[in-house]
KOLGU-4560 file (N, C-alpha, C; in nm, 3 decimals, padded with zeros to 5 digits):
<recs>
<n_xx: -05.077 n_yy: 01.664 n_zz: -00.055 ca_xx: -04.937 ca_yy: 01.631 ca_zz: -00.081 c_xx: -04.924 c_yy: 01.490 c_zz: -00.139 mol: A seq: 1 type: MET>
<n_xx: -05.002 n_yy: 01.396 n_zz: -00.086 ca_xx: -04.996 ca_yy: 01.258 ca_zz: -00.135 c_xx: -05.041 c_yy: 01.249 c_zz: -00.280 mol: A seq: 2 type: LEU>
<n_xx: -05.145 n_yy: 01.324 n_zz: -00.316 ca_xx: -05.193 ca_yy: 01.323 ca_zz: -00.455 c_xx: -05.088 c_yy: 01.386 c_zz: -00.547 mol: A seq: 3 type: ILE>
<n_xx: -05.027 n_yy: 01.495 n_zz: -00.504 ca_xx: -04.925 ca_yy: 01.560 ca_zz: -00.588 c_xx: -04.807 c_yy: 01.466 c_zz: -00.611 mol: A seq: 4 type: ALA>
<n_xx: -04.766 n_yy: 01.394 n_zz: -00.509 ca_xx: -04.656 ca_yy: 01.296 ca_zz: -00.524 c_xx: -04.697 c_yy: 01.186 c_zz: -00.621 mol: A seq: 5 type: ARG>
<n_xx: -04.817 n_yy: 01.137 n_zz: -00.606 ca_xx: -04.867 ca_yy: 01.030 ca_zz: -00.692 c_xx: -04.872 c_yy: 01.075 c_zz: -00.838 mol: A seq: 6 type: SER>
<n_xx: -04.924 n_yy: 01.195 n_zz: -00.862 ca_xx: -04.931 ca_yy: 01.247 ca_zz: -00.999 c_xx: -04.791 c_yy: 01.265 c_zz: -01.056 mol: A seq: 7 type: VAL>
<n_xx: -04.698 n_yy: 01.316 n_zz: -00.974 ca_xx: -04.560 ca_yy: 01.333 ca_zz: -01.020 c_xx: -04.498 c_yy: 01.199 c_zz: -01.058 mol: A seq: 8 type: ALA>
<n_xx: -04.524 n_yy: 01.095 n_zz: -00.979 ca_xx: -04.473 ca_yy: 00.962 ca_zz: -01.012 c_xx: -04.533 c_yy: 00.910 c_zz: -01.142 mol: A seq: 9 type: LEU>
<n_xx: -04.662 n_yy: 00.935 n_zz: -01.163 ca_xx: -04.724 ca_yy: 00.894 ca_zz: -01.289 c_xx: -04.659 c_yy: 00.966 c_zz: -01.408 mol: A seq: 10 type: PHE>
<n_xx: -04.629 n_yy: 01.093 n_zz: -01.392 ca_xx: -04.567 ca_yy: 01.170 ca_zz: -01.500 c_xx: -04.427 c_yy: 01.117 c_zz: -01.529 mol: A seq: 11 type: VAL>
<n_xx: -04.349 n_yy: 01.090 n_zz: -01.425 ca_xx: -04.215 ca_yy: 01.035 ca_zz: -01.444 c_xx: -04.224 c_yy: 00.899 c_zz: -01.512 mol: A seq: 12 type: VAL>
<n_xx: -04.316 n_yy: 00.815 n_zz: -01.466 ca_xx: -04.335 ca_yy: 00.683 ca_zz: -01.527 c_xx: -04.370 c_yy: 00.698 c_zz: -01.675 mol: A seq: 13 type: ALA>
<n_xx: -04.456 n_yy: 00.794 n_zz: -01.706 ca_xx: -04.495 ca_yy: 00.815 ca_zz: -01.846 c_xx: -04.375 c_yy: 00.858 c_zz: -01.930 mol: A seq: 14 type: ALA>
<n_xx: -04.291 n_yy: 00.945 n_zz: -01.877 ca_xx: -04.174 ca_yy: 00.987 ca_zz: -01.952 c_xx: -04.084 c_yy: 00.868 c_zz: -01.983 mol: A seq: 15 type: LEU>
<n_xx: -04.065 n_yy: 00.780 n_zz: -01.885 ca_xx: -03.981 ca_yy: 00.662 ca_zz: -01.909 c_xx: -04.048 c_yy: 00.565 c_zz: -02.006 mol: A seq: 16 type: PHE>
<n_xx: -04.177 n_yy: 00.537 n_zz: -01.987 ca_xx: -04.240 ca_yy: 00.437 ca_zz: -02.073 c_xx: -04.259 c_yy: 00.488 c_zz: -02.216 mol: A seq: 17 type: GLU>
<n_xx: -04.316 n_yy: 00.606 n_zz: -02.229 ca_xx: -04.340 ca_yy: 00.660 ca_zz: -02.363 c_xx: -04.207 c_yy: 00.690 c_zz: -02.431 mol: A seq: 18 type: ILE>
<n_xx: -04.116 n_yy: 00.750 n_zz: -02.356 ca_xx: -03.984 ca_yy: 00.778 ca_zz: -02.412 c_xx: -03.911 c_yy: 00.651 c_zz: -02.452 mol: A seq: 19 type: GLY>
<n_xx: -03.920 n_yy: 00.549 n_zz: -02.368 ca_xx: -03.856 ca_yy: 00.422 ca_zz: -02.400 c_xx: -03.914 c_yy: 00.358 c_zz: -02.524 mol: A seq: 20 type: GLY>
<n_xx: -04.045 n_yy: 00.357 n_zz: -02.533 ca_xx: -04.110 ca_yy: 00.300 ca_zz: -02.651 c_xx: -04.073 c_yy: 00.380 c_zz: -02.776 mol: A seq: 21 type: ALA>
<n_xx: -04.067 n_yy: 00.513 n_zz: -02.762 ca_xx: -04.030 ca_yy: 00.598 ca_zz: -02.875 c_xx: -03.887 c_yy: 00.569 c_zz: -02.920 mol: A seq: 22 type: TRP>
<n_xx: -03.797 n_yy: 00.550 n_zz: -02.823 ca_xx: -03.658 ca_yy: 00.519 ca_zz: -02.858 c_xx: -03.648 c_yy: 00.386 c_zz: -02.932 mol: A seq: 23 type: LEU>
<n_xx: -03.720 n_yy: 00.285 n_zz: -02.885 ca_xx: -03.721 ca_yy: 00.156 ca_zz: -02.955 c_xx: -03.778 c_yy: 00.174 c_zz: -03.096 mol: A seq: 24 type: VAL>
<n_xx: -03.888 n_yy: 00.249 n_zz: -03.106 ca_xx: -03.948 ca_yy: 00.277 ca_zz: -03.237 c_xx: -03.846 c_yy: 00.341 c_zz: -03.331 mol: A seq: 25 type: TRP>
<n_xx: -03.776 n_yy: 00.443 n_zz: -03.281 ca_xx: -03.676 ca_yy: 00.512 ca_zz: -03.362 c_xx: -03.564 c_yy: 00.416 c_zz: -03.403 mol: A seq: 26 type: GLN>
<n_xx: -03.521 n_yy: 00.334 n_zz: -03.310 ca_xx: -03.414 ca_yy: 00.240 ca_zz: -03.340 c_xx: -03.451 c_yy: 00.139 c_zz: -03.447 mol: A seq: 27 type: GLY>
<n_xx: -03.576 n_yy: 00.088 n_zz: -03.440 ca_xx: -03.620 ca_yy: -00.015 ca_zz: -03.533 c_xx: -03.679 c_yy: 00.044 c_zz: -03.660 mol: A seq: 28 type: VAL>
<n_xx: -03.782 n_yy: 00.126 n_zz: -03.644 ca_xx: -03.857 ca_yy: 00.174 ca_zz: -03.761 c_xx: -03.784 c_yy: 00.283 c_zz: -03.839 mol: A seq: 29 type: ARG>
<n_xx: -03.705 n_yy: 00.362 n_zz: -03.768 ca_xx: -03.632 ca_yy: 00.471 ca_zz: -03.834 c_xx: -03.485 c_yy: 00.434 c_zz: -03.856 mol: A seq: 30 type: GLU>
<n_xx: -03.451 n_yy: 00.309 n_zz: -03.825 ca_xx: -03.318 ca_yy: 00.254 ca_zz: -03.851 c_xx: -03.206 c_yy: 00.333 c_zz: -03.783 mol: A seq: 31 type: HIS>
<n_xx: -03.230 n_yy: 00.374 n_zz: -03.660 ca_xx: -03.128 ca_yy: 00.451 ca_zz: -03.588 c_xx: -03.032 c_yy: 00.361 c_zz: -03.511 mol: A seq: 32 type: LYS>
<n_xx: -03.064 n_yy: 00.233 n_zz: -03.500 ca_xx: -02.966 ca_yy: 00.139 ca_zz: -03.446 c_xx: -02.989 c_yy: 00.092 c_zz: -03.304 mol: A seq: 33 type: GLY>
<n_xx: -02.896 n_yy: 00.006 n_zz: -03.266 ca_xx: -02.906 ca_yy: -00.064 ca_zz: -03.137 c_xx: -02.888 c_yy: 00.026 c_zz: -03.016 mol: A seq: 34 type: TRP>
<n_xx: -02.816 n_yy: 00.134 n_zz: -03.028 ca_xx: -02.799 ca_yy: 00.225 ca_zz: -02.913 c_xx: -02.934 c_yy: 00.283 c_zz: -02.875 mol: A seq: 35 type: ILE>
<n_xx: -03.012 n_yy: 00.324 n_zz: -02.973 ca_xx: -03.145 ca_yy: 00.379 ca_zz: -02.947 c_xx: -03.234 c_yy: 00.270 c_zz: -02.886 mol: A seq: 36 type: TRP>
<n_xx: -03.228 n_yy: 00.151 n_zz: -02.942 ca_xx: -03.309 ca_yy: 00.040 ca_zz: -02.890 c_xx: -03.268 c_yy: 00.010 c_zz: -02.746 mol: A seq: 37 type: ILE>
<n_xx: -03.138 n_yy: 00.000 n_zz: -02.721 ca_xx: -03.090 ca_yy: -00.028 ca_zz: -02.585 c_xx: -03.131 c_yy: 00.078 c_zz: -02.485 mol: A seq: 38 type: GLY>
<n_xx: -03.121 n_yy: 00.205 n_zz: -02.525 ca_xx: -03.165 ca_yy: 00.314 ca_zz: -02.436 c_xx: -03.314 c_yy: 00.302 c_zz: -02.408 mol: A seq: 39 type: ALA>
<n_xx: -03.390 n_yy: 00.264 n_zz: -02.509 ca_xx: -03.534 ca_yy: 00.245 ca_zz: -02.490 c_xx: -03.565 c_yy: 00.133 c_zz: -02.393 mol: A seq: 40 type: GLY>
<n_xx: -03.493 n_yy: 00.023 n_zz: -02.405 ca_xx: -03.515 ca_yy: -00.090 ca_zz: -02.314 c_xx: -03.482 c_yy: -00.049 c_zz: -02.170 mol: A seq: 41 type: VAL>
<n_xx: -03.375 n_yy: 00.024 n_zz: -02.151 ca_xx: -03.340 ca_yy: 00.073 ca_zz: -02.017 c_xx: -03.450 c_yy: 00.164 c_zz: -01.963 mol: A seq: 42 type: ILE>
<n_xx: -03.497 n_yy: 00.256 n_zz: -02.045 ca_xx: -03.603 ca_yy: 00.347 ca_zz: -02.002 c_xx: -03.730 c_yy: 00.270 c_zz: -01.966 mol: A seq: 43 type: ALA>
<n_xx: -03.763 n_yy: 00.169 n_zz: -02.043 ca_xx: -03.882 ca_yy: 00.088 ca_zz: -02.012 c_xx: -03.865 c_yy: 00.015 c_zz: -01.879 mol: A seq: 44 type: LEU>
<n_xx: -03.745 n_yy: -00.032 n_zz: -01.851 ca_xx: -03.720 ca_yy: -00.094 ca_zz: -01.721 c_xx: -03.735 c_yy: 00.005 c_zz: -01.607 mol: A seq: 45 type: GLY>
<n_xx: -03.687 n_yy: 00.127 n_zz: -01.627 ca_xx: -03.702 ca_yy: 00.231 ca_zz: -01.524 c_xx: -03.848 c_yy: 00.266 c_zz: -01.501 mol: A seq: 46 type: LEU>
<n_xx: -03.928 n_yy: 00.264 n_zz: -01.608 ca_xx: -04.072 ca_yy: 00.285 ca_zz: -01.592 c_xx: -04.129 c_yy: 00.183 c_zz: -01.494 mol: A seq: 47 type: TYR>
<n_xx: -04.094 n_yy: 00.057 n_zz: -01.512 ca_xx: -04.146 ca_yy: -00.047 ca_zz: -01.423 c_xx: -04.107 c_yy: -00.024 c_zz: -01.279 mol: A seq: 48 type: GLY>
<n_xx: -03.987 n_yy: 00.026 n_zz: -01.257 ca_xx: -03.943 ca_yy: 00.056 ca_zz: -01.122 c_xx: -04.020 c_yy: 00.174 c_zz: -01.063 mol: A seq: 49 type: PHE>
<n_xx: -04.033 n_yy: 00.281 n_zz: -01.139 ca_xx: -04.102 ca_yy: 00.401 ca_zz: -01.089 c_xx: -04.246 c_yy: 00.369 c_zz: -01.049 mol: A seq: 50 type: VAL>
<n_xx: -04.311 n_yy: 00.281 n_zz: -01.125 ca_xx: -04.450 ca_yy: 00.244 ca_zz: -01.092 c_xx: -04.460 c_yy: 00.183 c_zz: -00.952 mol: A seq: 51 type: ALA>
<n_xx: -04.355 n_yy: 00.116 n_zz: -00.905 ca_xx: -04.360 ca_yy: 00.054 ca_zz: -00.772 c_xx: -04.354 c_yy: 00.156 c_zz: -00.659 mol: A seq: 52 type: THR>
<n_xx: -04.321 n_yy: 00.281 n_zz: -00.689 ca_xx: -04.307 ca_yy: 00.383 ca_zz: -00.585 c_xx: -04.440 c_yy: 00.447 c_zz: -00.544 mol: A seq: 53 type: LEU>
<n_xx: -04.548 n_yy: 00.413 n_zz: -00.612 ca_xx: -04.680 ca_yy: 00.465 ca_zz: -00.573 c_xx: -04.715 c_yy: 00.413 c_zz: -00.434 mol: A seq: 54 type: GLN>
<n_xx: -04.785 n_yy: 00.494 n_zz: -00.355 ca_xx: -04.819 ca_yy: 00.452 ca_zz: -00.219 c_xx: -04.931 c_yy: 00.348 c_zz: -00.215 mol: A seq: 55 type: SER>
<n_xx: -05.017 n_yy: 00.346 n_zz: -00.314 ca_xx: -05.123 ca_yy: 00.245 ca_zz: -00.321 c_xx: -05.060 c_yy: 00.109 c_zz: -00.349 mol: A seq: 56 type: ASP>
<n_xx: -05.102 n_yy: 00.007 n_zz: -00.277 ca_xx: -05.041 ca_yy: -00.126 ca_zz: -00.289 c_xx: -05.109 c_yy: -00.215 c_zz: -00.392 mol: A seq: 57 type: ALA>
<n_xx: -05.209 n_yy: -00.165 n_zz: -00.461 ca_xx: -05.286 ca_yy: -00.246 ca_zz: -00.555 c_xx: -05.229 c_yy: -00.233 c_zz: -00.696 mol: A seq: 58 type: ASN>
<n_xx: -05.157 n_yy: -00.335 n_zz: -00.739 ca_xx: -05.093 ca_yy: -00.335 ca_zz: -00.871 c_xx: -05.193 c_yy: -00.305 c_zz: -00.982 mol: A seq: 59 type: PHE>
<n_xx: -05.306 n_yy: -00.374 n_zz: -00.980 ca_xx: -05.405 ca_yy: -00.356 ca_zz: -01.086 c_xx: -05.456 c_yy: -00.213 c_zz: -01.093 mol: A seq: 60 type: GLY>
<n_xx: -05.481 n_yy: -00.152 n_zz: -00.979 ca_xx: -05.531 ca_yy: -00.014 ca_zz: -00.976 c_xx: -05.425 c_yy: 00.082 c_zz: -01.030 mol: A seq: 61 type: ARG>
<n_xx: -05.302 n_yy: 00.064 n_zz: -00.986 ca_xx: -05.193 ca_yy: 00.153 ca_zz: -01.030 c_xx: -05.177 c_yy: 00.146 c_zz: -01.182 mol: A seq: 62 type: ILE>
<n_xx: -05.171 n_yy: 00.024 n_zz: -01.236 ca_xx: -05.149 ca_yy: 00.011 ca_zz: -01.380 c_xx: -05.270 c_yy: 00.056 c_zz: -01.459 mol: A seq: 63 type: LEU>
<n_xx: -05.390 n_yy: 00.031 n_zz: -01.409 ca_xx: -05.511 ca_yy: 00.077 ca_zz: -01.478 c_xx: -05.516 c_yy: 00.230 c_zz: -01.478 mol: A seq: 64 type: ALA>
<n_xx: -05.489 n_yy: 00.291 n_zz: -01.364 ca_xx: -05.490 ca_yy: 00.437 ca_zz: -01.357 c_xx: -05.380 c_yy: 00.496 c_zz: -01.444 mol: A seq: 65 type: ALA>
<n_xx: -05.265 n_yy: 00.434 n_zz: -01.445 ca_xx: -05.155 ca_yy: 00.482 ca_zz: -01.527 c_xx: -05.195 c_yy: 00.485 c_zz: -01.675 mol: A seq: 66 type: TYR>
<n_xx: -05.285 n_yy: 00.395 n_zz: -01.713 ca_xx: -05.330 ca_yy: 00.392 ca_zz: -01.852 c_xx: -05.382 c_yy: 00.526 c_zz: -01.900 mol: A seq: 67 type: GLY>
<n_xx: -05.453 n_yy: 00.598 n_zz: -01.812 ca_xx: -05.504 ca_yy: 00.731 ca_zz: -01.848 c_xx: -05.391 c_yy: 00.829 c_zz: -01.875 mol: A seq: 68 type: GLY>
<n_xx: -05.288 n_yy: 00.823 n_zz: -01.792 ca_xx: -05.171 ca_yy: 00.909 ca_zz: -01.810 c_xx: -05.099 c_yy: 00.871 c_zz: -01.939 mol: A seq: 69 type: ILE>
<n_xx: -05.090 n_yy: 00.740 n_zz: -01.965 ca_xx: -05.022 ca_yy: 00.692 ca_zz: -02.085 c_xx: -05.090 c_yy: 00.743 c_zz: -02.211 mol: A seq: 70 type: PHE>
<n_xx: -05.223 n_yy: 00.738 n_zz: -02.214 ca_xx: -05.296 ca_yy: 00.783 ca_zz: -02.333 c_xx: -05.271 c_yy: 00.931 c_zz: -02.358 mol: A seq: 71 type: VAL>
<n_xx: -05.293 n_yy: 01.013 n_zz: -02.257 ca_xx: -05.275 ca_yy: 01.157 ca_zz: -02.273 c_xx: -05.128 c_yy: 01.191 c_zz: -02.299 mol: A seq: 72 type: ALA>
<n_xx: -05.038 n_yy: 01.124 n_zz: -02.228 ca_xx: -04.896 ca_yy: 01.150 ca_zz: -02.247 c_xx: -04.847 c_yy: 01.110 c_zz: -02.385 mol: A seq: 73 type: GLY>
<n_xx: -04.901 n_yy: 01.003 n_zz: -02.439 ca_xx: -04.861 ca_yy: 00.958 ca_zz: -02.573 c_xx: -04.901 c_yy: 01.060 c_zz: -02.679 mol: A seq: 74 type: SER>
<n_xx: -05.019 n_yy: 01.117 n_zz: -02.663 ca_xx: -05.062 ca_yy: 01.220 ca_zz: -02.757 c_xx: -04.972 c_yy: 01.343 c_zz: -02.744 mol: A seq: 75 type: ILE>
<n_xx: -04.942 n_yy: 01.383 n_zz: -02.621 ca_xx: -04.854 ca_yy: 01.498 ca_zz: -02.601 c_xx: -04.714 c_yy: 01.470 c_zz: -02.656 mol: A seq: 76 type: ALA>
<n_xx: -04.662 n_yy: 01.350 n_zz: -02.632 ca_xx: -04.529 ca_yy: 01.314 ca_zz: -02.684 c_xx: -04.528 c_yy: 01.323 c_zz: -02.836 mol: A seq: 77 type: TRP>
<n_xx: -04.631 n_yy: 01.268 n_zz: -02.899 ca_xx: -04.641 ca_yy: 01.272 ca_zz: -03.044 c_xx: -04.643 c_yy: 01.414 c_zz: -03.098 mol: A seq: 78 type: GLY>
<n_xx: -04.709 n_yy: 01.503 n_zz: -03.025 ca_xx: -04.714 ca_yy: 01.644 ca_zz: -03.067 c_xx: -04.575 c_yy: 01.707 c_zz: -03.062 mol: A seq: 79 type: MET>
<n_xx: -04.503 n_yy: 01.681 n_zz: -02.953 ca_xx: -04.373 ca_yy: 01.744 ca_zz: -02.933 c_xx: -04.266 c_yy: 01.677 c_zz: -03.019 mol: A seq: 80 type: VAL>
<n_xx: -04.260 n_yy: 01.545 n_zz: -03.018 ca_xx: -04.149 ca_yy: 01.474 ca_zz: -03.082 c_xx: -04.169 c_yy: 01.451 c_zz: -03.231 mol: A seq: 81 type: ALA>
<n_xx: -04.294 n_yy: 01.437 n_zz: -03.273 ca_xx: -04.319 ca_yy: 01.398 ca_zz: -03.412 c_xx: -04.409 c_yy: 01.494 c_zz: -03.489 mol: A seq: 82 type: ASP>
<n_xx: -04.449 n_yy: 01.604 n_zz: -03.427 ca_xx: -04.533 ca_yy: 01.699 ca_zz: -03.496 c_xx: -04.677 c_yy: 01.653 c_zz: -03.518 mol: A seq: 83 type: GLY>
<n_xx: -04.720 n_yy: 01.553 n_zz: -03.441 ca_xx: -04.857 ca_yy: 01.502 ca_zz: -03.452 c_xx: -04.956 c_yy: 01.608 c_zz: -03.407 mol: A seq: 84 type: TYR>
<n_xx: -05.065 n_yy: 01.622 n_zz: -03.479 ca_xx: -05.171 ca_yy: 01.717 ca_zz: -03.443 c_xx: -05.298 c_yy: 01.639 c_zz: -03.413 mol: A seq: 85 type: ARG>
<n_xx: -05.333 n_yy: 01.629 n_zz: -03.285 ca_xx: -05.453 ca_yy: 01.554 ca_zz: -03.249 c_xx: -05.579 c_yy: 01.625 c_zz: -03.295 mol: A seq: 86 type: PRO>
<n_xx: -05.681 n_yy: 01.547 n_zz: -03.328 ca_xx: -05.809 ca_yy: 01.609 ca_zz: -03.359 c_xx: -05.893 c_yy: 01.613 c_zz: -03.231 mol: A seq: 87 type: ASP>
<n_xx: -06.012 n_yy: 01.665 n_zz: -03.241 ca_xx: -06.095 ca_yy: 01.683 ca_zz: -03.121 c_xx: -06.127 c_yy: 01.550 c_zz: -03.054 mol: A seq: 88 type: ARG>
<n_xx: -06.138 n_yy: 01.443 n_zz: -03.132 ca_xx: -06.170 ca_yy: 01.313 ca_zz: -03.074 c_xx: -06.051 c_yy: 01.256 c_zz: -02.997 mol: A seq: 89 type: TYR>
<n_xx: -05.931 n_yy: 01.282 n_zz: -03.044 ca_xx: -05.811 ca_yy: 01.244 ca_zz: -02.968 c_xx: -05.811 c_yy: 01.315 c_zz: -02.834 mol: A seq: 90 type: ASP>
<n_xx: -05.839 n_yy: 01.443 n_zz: -02.836 ca_xx: -05.837 ca_yy: 01.523 ca_zz: -02.713 c_xx: -05.949 c_yy: 01.481 c_zz: -02.619 mol: A seq: 91 type: ILE>
<n_xx: -06.068 n_yy: 01.462 n_zz: -02.671 ca_xx: -06.181 ca_yy: 01.418 ca_zz: -02.587 c_xx: -06.150 c_yy: 01.281 c_zz: -02.526 mol: A seq: 92 type: ILE>
<n_xx: -06.098 n_yy: 01.190 n_zz: -02.607 ca_xx: -06.063 ca_yy: 01.057 ca_zz: -02.556 c_xx: -05.959 c_yy: 01.063 c_zz: -02.446 mol: A seq: 93 type: GLY>
<n_xx: -05.856 n_yy: 01.147 n_zz: -02.466 ca_xx: -05.752 ca_yy: 01.161 ca_zz: -02.365 c_xx: -05.808 c_yy: 01.219 c_zz: -02.236 mol: A seq: 94 type: ALA>
<n_xx: -05.897 n_yy: 01.317 n_zz: -02.248 ca_xx: -05.958 ca_yy: 01.376 ca_zz: -02.128 c_xx: -06.043 c_yy: 01.274 c_zz: -02.054 mol: A seq: 95 type: LEU>
<n_xx: -06.116 n_yy: 01.192 n_zz: -02.127 ca_xx: -06.196 ca_yy: 01.086 ca_zz: -02.064 c_xx: -06.104 c_yy: 00.991 c_zz: -01.987 mol: A seq: 96 type: ILE>
<n_xx: -05.991 n_yy: 00.956 n_zz: -02.049 ca_xx: -05.895 ca_yy: 00.867 ca_zz: -01.982 c_xx: -05.839 c_yy: 00.930 c_zz: -01.855 mol: A seq: 97 type: CYS>
<n_xx: -05.810 n_yy: 01.060 n_zz: -01.859 ca_xx: -05.758 ca_yy: 01.128 ca_zz: -01.740 c_xx: -05.862 c_yy: 01.134 c_zz: -01.629 mol: A seq: 98 type: LEU>
<n_xx: -05.988 n_yy: 01.156 n_zz: -01.666 ca_xx: -06.094 ca_yy: 01.154 ca_zz: -01.564 c_xx: -06.103 c_yy: 01.014 c_zz: -01.503 mol: A seq: 99 type: VAL>
<n_xx: -06.096 n_yy: 00.911 n_zz: -01.587 ca_xx: -06.098 ca_yy: 00.774 ca_zz: -01.537 c_xx: -05.982 c_yy: 00.748 c_zz: -01.442 mol: A seq: 100 type: GLY>
<n_xx: -05.865 n_yy: 00.798 n_zz: -01.476 ca_xx: -05.750 ca_yy: 00.782 ca_zz: -01.389 c_xx: -05.774 c_yy: 00.847 c_zz: -01.253 mol: A seq: 101 type: MET>
<n_xx: -05.832 n_yy: 00.966 n_zz: -01.255 ca_xx: -05.861 ca_yy: 01.034 ca_zz: -01.130 c_xx: -05.959 c_yy: 00.958 c_zz: -01.044 mol: A seq: 102 type: GLY>
<n_xx: -06.061 n_yy: 00.901 n_zz: -01.106 ca_xx: -06.159 ca_yy: 00.823 ca_zz: -01.031 c_xx: -06.093 c_yy: 00.698 c_zz: -00.973 mol: A seq: 103 type: VAL>
<n_xx: -06.017 n_yy: 00.627 n_zz: -01.055 ca_xx: -05.950 ca_yy: 00.504 ca_zz: -01.008 c_xx: -05.858 c_yy: 00.531 c_zz: -00.889 mol: A seq: 104 type: LEU>
<n_xx: -05.779 n_yy: 00.636 n_zz: -00.898 ca_xx: -05.676 ca_yy: 00.658 ca_zz: -00.796 c_xx: -05.722 c_yy: 00.738 c_zz: -00.675 mol: A seq: 105 type: MET>
<n_xx: -05.806 n_yy: 00.836 n_zz: -00.698 ca_xx: -05.827 ca_yy: 00.935 ca_zz: -00.592 c_xx: -05.968 c_yy: 00.944 c_zz: -00.539 mol: A seq: 106 type: TYR>
<n_xx: -06.058 n_yy: 00.857 n_zz: -00.584 ca_xx: -06.193 ca_yy: 00.856 ca_zz: -00.528 c_xx: -06.185 c_yy: 00.815 c_zz: -00.381 mol: A seq: 107 type: ALA>
<n_xx: -06.268 n_yy: 00.876 n_zz: -00.297 ca_xx: -06.266 ca_yy: 00.836 ca_zz: -00.155 c_xx: -06.311 c_yy: 00.691 c_zz: -00.139 mol: A seq: 108 type: PRO>
<n_xx: -06.237 n_yy: 00.617 n_zz: -00.062 ca_xx: -06.268 ca_yy: 00.477 ca_zz: -00.037 c_xx: -06.269 c_yy: 00.455 c_zz: 00.113 mol: A seq: 109 type: ARG>
<n_xx: -06.345 n_yy: 00.360 n_zz: 00.154 ca_xx: -06.352 ca_yy: 00.327 ca_zz: 00.298 c_xx: -06.252 c_yy: 00.219 c_zz: 00.337 mol: A seq: 110 type: GLY>
<n_xx: -06.136 n_yy: 00.221 n_zz: 00.276 ca_xx: -06.037 ca_yy: 00.113 ca_zz: 00.301 c_xx: -05.962 c_yy: 00.139 c_zz: 00.431 mol: A seq: 111 type: GLU>
</recs>
């Protein structure tokens, strides 16, 4: 149950961070305006808050592990939102990052 909650928090954090960055990108690069940029900034702030809800108290571990989710989530976001088609190296790299995330967060420790 603890791992499922942790993974769910990582997914929510990814939606806020990747979505927020995408909104800022759209506002600036695609000239959609300040409303998009503002919504992106708010989403990025919510990402920072959601990250604090993880049960592990180690900031460095949480953010490092989240990196794996961010990599894979960014590729998935690009596929859905922008029609990006990853090649096999994108997919292999994302899978490596997800394995790294699992090791960082969920390996048994004697703490």
